[in-house]
N, C-alpha and C positions, 0 to 999 in steps of 0.2 A: 458820284460828285459832289465837292465837298459843301458844305454849308457856311453860307456867309455870316460873318462876326456879329454883327446888326443882328441876326435872326439868334444866333447859339445865349446869346447877351438878353434879348426878350425873352425867351425859355426861361434862362437862371432867374430873371425877376419875376416869372410867373409862379413859378414854382416858391419861390420868399412866399407870393403873398397869400398864395393858397396854403401853407404852412401856419402862415399868421393867422387867417381864417379857422385853422383845423385847434388851432391853441386858444382859441378866445373863449369858445367853452369849458375847456378846462381850466381857463383862470377866474372866469363868473363862478364855474361851482367852486372849487375852493374858495372864493369870495364869500360865497354863500354857504359854504359847511362852515367858514370864519365866523362868520355871522349868527349861524345858528349856535353854533356851541357859546359864543358868546353872551347869547339871547337865553341860553339852556341855563349858562350859570347863572344871571342874574335871576331867572324866575326861580332856581332853586335856592337861591341867596335869599329872595322876598318870601318864598315859601317859608324856611325855616326863622325867617325873622315875623312871620306874622305867627308860627305856632309859638315861638318864644314869648311873644306881648300876647297871645289866647291863653296863654299858660302862666304870666305873670297876673292876668287880669280875672282869670279863675282863682290863684290863689290869693288875691285881695278879697275877692266877692267871700270865697269860704273865714279868712279871718276875720271879717266883719260879722259874716253870721254866726258862727262859734262865738264870737266874744260878746256881741248885741244877745246871745241866746245864754250865753253863761250869766254876766249882769241882770237878765230878768228875774233868774231864779234866785239869784241872790237879794236883790233886791226885795223876793218875796218874803225870804229867806230870816232878815233881818226885818221886815216889818213882823213877823212871827216869832223875832225872840229867839231863832236858831243859828243867826250868825256871831260867832265871838267879837267882842267890840274892840277885845286887845287880844295878841298875841299871848298863851300861857306858855311861861319859861319852865322848860324842860329838857330833861337830860335825856330822854328817850329817843326811841327812832319809829315813824308810825310807817310802815311798809303795806302797800299794795297790790296784788299780784291777780291781774285780770284778763279775759280773754273777752275784748270786748267789740266780737262779730262785725269788724268793718271790714268787708274782704272785697276785690276789687273791682271796679266801674261794670257794671254789668250782669255782677253776677249776684242773686237774689232769692229769697225761700218762693215771694208771692209778688213779683213786680219789681216790689219797693219797701226795701227794708229798714228806710229812713236814716238812712247811717249820719250824716249830717248833724240832722237835728238829733240824735243819742249823742253824736261827738257835743257838741257845745254842753247839754246839760250836763255830762260826765265832768267837764271843765267847771261848774258849779262847785257838783258834789266834791268833787278831788281839794275843795278849798273850804267848803263847809267840814270835810272830814280830818282837815289839819295834817293832810300828807304830808312826808317828808322825801317819800323815794315811790315812786309808781313803774311797776314792771306790768308791760300792756302786752298782751298775744294779738295777731289776725288785724295789728294796724298797718295796713299792707302799705306800701310806698310804690310801688309797679299803679300806673293809668291813670292817677290822680293825684295832687300836693295836698290831698285831707292829713298826710301826717307832718307834712312840714307847717302847715296851718294851724294844726293844732299845738304841735312843741312851740312854735311863735306865740301864741296868746296864752299857752302854759307859762311862758314868762316874764309874759305882762302884768297877768290875771294872778297868777299864784306864786310869783318867787321861786320857778321851778327854772332855776339859770343853764342849768346842765341838762345834756340829754345824751343818748347813744344810740344806734339801731345796727338791723343788721343792712349789710351793704346793698344799696341796689346803683347800678344793675350786680349779680350773685357772682361773686368770684370763681376761678378754678372751673374747669372741666370736667362735665358728668355725661353720662349717660343714660335716657334721653335727656337733654339741656335744660337747664334747670332757667324757668323763665321767671316765676315769681320770686321775691324776695320773702326773706322767712317772715317778716310782718312782727318781729317783736326791739321794741320799744322802752328805754328807761330816761325816766326824766327825775330828777334831784334839786334839792332846795339846799343841798353839801355838793361842796365840790367834787367832781369824778377826776383822780388822777392818773386813771389809766382806761382805756379798754381793747378788751381783745375777741375775737371772733372762733367761732369753731362751727365747720358746716356737716352737717350729719352727710355721712358717705354713704350711707344705705335709704333708699328708701324704697314702698312696695307699689310696685307697679301697674296694680289695678285699682289705685287711689290717683285723686288728683293728687297728694305729696309729692310724685315720683319728679313733678315738674317744681316745685315748691323747694327755695333754696332754705328749708327749714335748720337750725344750727340752735349753737349756746351764744348767747350775748355776755359778756364780762364785762363790769363795772366795778374798778376799784374806788369806794368811796371815802371819804374823809370825816366820819361820825365823830360827835362830843362821847366820851365817856360818864358813868354817872360815878359818885362818891358817896360811900355809907354814910360817911364822919360829917366830910363839910357842904356834897352836892353837886361838888365840879372837880372833876376829876382829868380832865384833859382830853387827847381828842385820840382814834384809833382809826384804821383802813379797814373796812368792810369790804369784802369783795362777795359781789351781789352775782347770781350766775343765774337770768333767765330765758325759759327755754320752750319749745310747742315741741311737743318729739310729736310720731306718725301716728296717725286718726286711725281708727278703725274697731271693730268689734274684737276682742280676745279670740272666739271661736272660727273667726275667719282666717283660712289657710296663709301661713307668712308672718302676720301679722304680729303675733305675740315675739317672733325671733329679730323681726327686722326693731322693733321696741328693745327689745336687750341688747342688740348691739348698740344701737342709738344709747341707751342709758352708760352703759360699758365706755363710747367714747368720751360722755358727760364727764364719765369718774375721771380719767382721764385727764381730761380737760381742767378736771377742778386741783387734779393732781398737779399741772404744772403750771398753775397759775397761784395757788395758794398751799403747794403742798411743803415748799420750803419754806416758809414764814408764819411766825404766831400772830395770825390773825383771825378774827371769827368769818364765818363763809356761810351766806345764805343760798342756797337751791330754789328756785322757785319757779312756776309759770304752770301750763298746761301740758303735764306729762301724759295725757289721754292714758294713764292707766287707773284702773277702775279699782279702790280700795275697796269697794264693799264685794264682801261673798258674792252675797246672792241678796236679792230685794228685802230688806227690813232683816237680815242679820248682820251682827254685829263683828264678825270673826275677820280677821284680815285676807282679804284673796291673794291665792298664790302668785299672781304678778306682783302684787304689792311688798309681798314678802321677801319675794326675787332682788324689786327695785332698790329695797332698802339694803340686804345684804350684799348686793355690789356696789353701791353708795359709799356704804361703811368700809368694804375692803374686806369681804369674807374671803376667808382661806381658801376657798374651792374658786374662786372668782378672779380676784387678784392677789397670787401671792407676793409679792415685792412692791412696796409701797414706800414713800417717803414720809407719809404722816398718815396716821391713824385715824378716821372722822369717826363720828359716832355722831350722827345728824339726828337731830328729834324734828316728831312730825308735830308742830306747833299745832295746827289746828284739831289733831283730835288729839291731842294734850288737852288743852281745852273745852273739848266735847266729853271729857272722860272716858277717852280708849274708845269712842266710836266714829265712825266715820260720816260724817253732815253732807249729804248732795248737792254738789256744786254746778251743777246742768242737767238739764231735762225735767225740771221739777214740775207736779203736776199738778191741776187742784181734787179736791176730791171727791170730785168727777170722773177723775184718769186723765184731763183733757191739759193740754200744755198749757200752762201759767200765762203764756205768751203766745198766743197763736200767730202773731205778724210775722215774728223770727222764725217761724216752723211752715214746713212744710205743709199743703192741704191735705187732711185725713193722714196726718202722721202721728203713729203709736210711741210715747216716749216712757222712758223707762228711767226713774233718777241715778245719778252717778254722781262718783267721786273721784273727778278726774284733776282737781287744782289743787296746788299745794305749795305751802312754806317752809321748809326744811332748814334747821340753823344750826349749825355746831359753832361753838363757842370758841374753839382754839385753847391751846396751851396758855395756861396764866391769866386766863380769863375767864370771868361768867356771865351768862345771858336768862336774865329776869324776866319771863312774861309777865308783862302787864294785861294785854289781854289779846284774845285771838276768835275772828266769829265769821262767819260769811256772811257778806254782805250783800244783799240780792239790788238793791238801787231801786226801788220801788218810784214812781213818781209820785209827787205829792197830789191830791186828790183835786186842787183848783188846775192842775195844769191841764190844757187843751189837748197835748201832742195824743194821735190815737193809740196808740203802745202805753203800758203801762210797765215796761222793766227794760233798762239799758241795753242790756244783752240777751241771748240763751245762755249764758253762764253767768255763776255768782260770783261776785268777787271775793277774797282773802284776802281780809284787815288784820294785819297782826302789830302788835308793840310792843317793844324790846328796849330792855335795857343793859346795856354792857359795861362791867364793871372789873378794872383789874386786881387781878390777886393782891392779897397785902405782898406778897414777894416779887409782884412784877411793876408795882405801880411807877418807879423810878422812871420803868418803861413806857410808858404811857404815851410816852409823845411820839416817841419815837415811828418808823415808818411799818 
């Protein structure tokens, strides 16, 4: 029996209503999902903004701390007559290489290694030492704005208008991935004309260095030239290569081989940046090569001899070079052929000289790991004014619990570059 027309129409209406009722939860869920995504986006943006604000506040606080600490030291030094009232005119270059032992946040020897307090005092000592170029190692950018705050205050307080650092985040791919930056920074009162970097391709897997993007930072710096007759000889470009090489005892399996490859890469980078130009070159930093043969022995260690042979282009290690380098070890030269200790110095009782920067019950043996090597280049002469190990001890009046600024000693050199008589017309050239 056929259905009435009204009955069919009623069934269609009911079906449509049921369809609309079924679609409502889907529509509500879609609206809810859209609102949730929008809320998540706004939440992430607010979190990102909060992190930026926290970082900027941290940076501002560090700048204030560093500047206040440095000014306090300078005021006391001025009262003691140790602060020069006027800048002494000179044509020499005073360069400092220093492993400052400022590792990323959370890494310390005894829970607190006073990173910020030491950096503030270092700024004051840089001004007191009247340094022109400062090459720092272990001033890491990872995890904190310390490096940025340090460079900003150094610019205001010491006139270090130019700076460069190994990049963060590290560039390139590696296995395992390099999480930490190389921690190398160069500050200069003289103009930096060019910056180049080279990240070491190899690292030892059994050490933390395998996740640190250690490498070489090159800065081409415009420096004044001296002149024997008039005292003013124009300017030239000095290529400064600052580096921090693989850490570890040479007796540990594989360490020496890794460091040797890094020195070879360093030599190739020096050739690339300065091999085709008649410019003076300085290689400095914590090379982690112990120059001492054994404790108390003045002979050169085999690894030290190998390092110099590679850098100087020994025929067996570098058969084809565009420029033959003859690097002088300025610190060893100043100490009459001896290797002074630059790290792990001990007292007469054999205990660490600065225990707060050393692990508990650690047994230290003095080593020479820090270097300033110089090659004056063709048509140029380098006169060594001074070269010394600078431990940066605190003054007796300083209330800080530590007595030294780092577990390393700094290497301070003063050099004067003079153009040879046949090349003086090119002194102002590139």
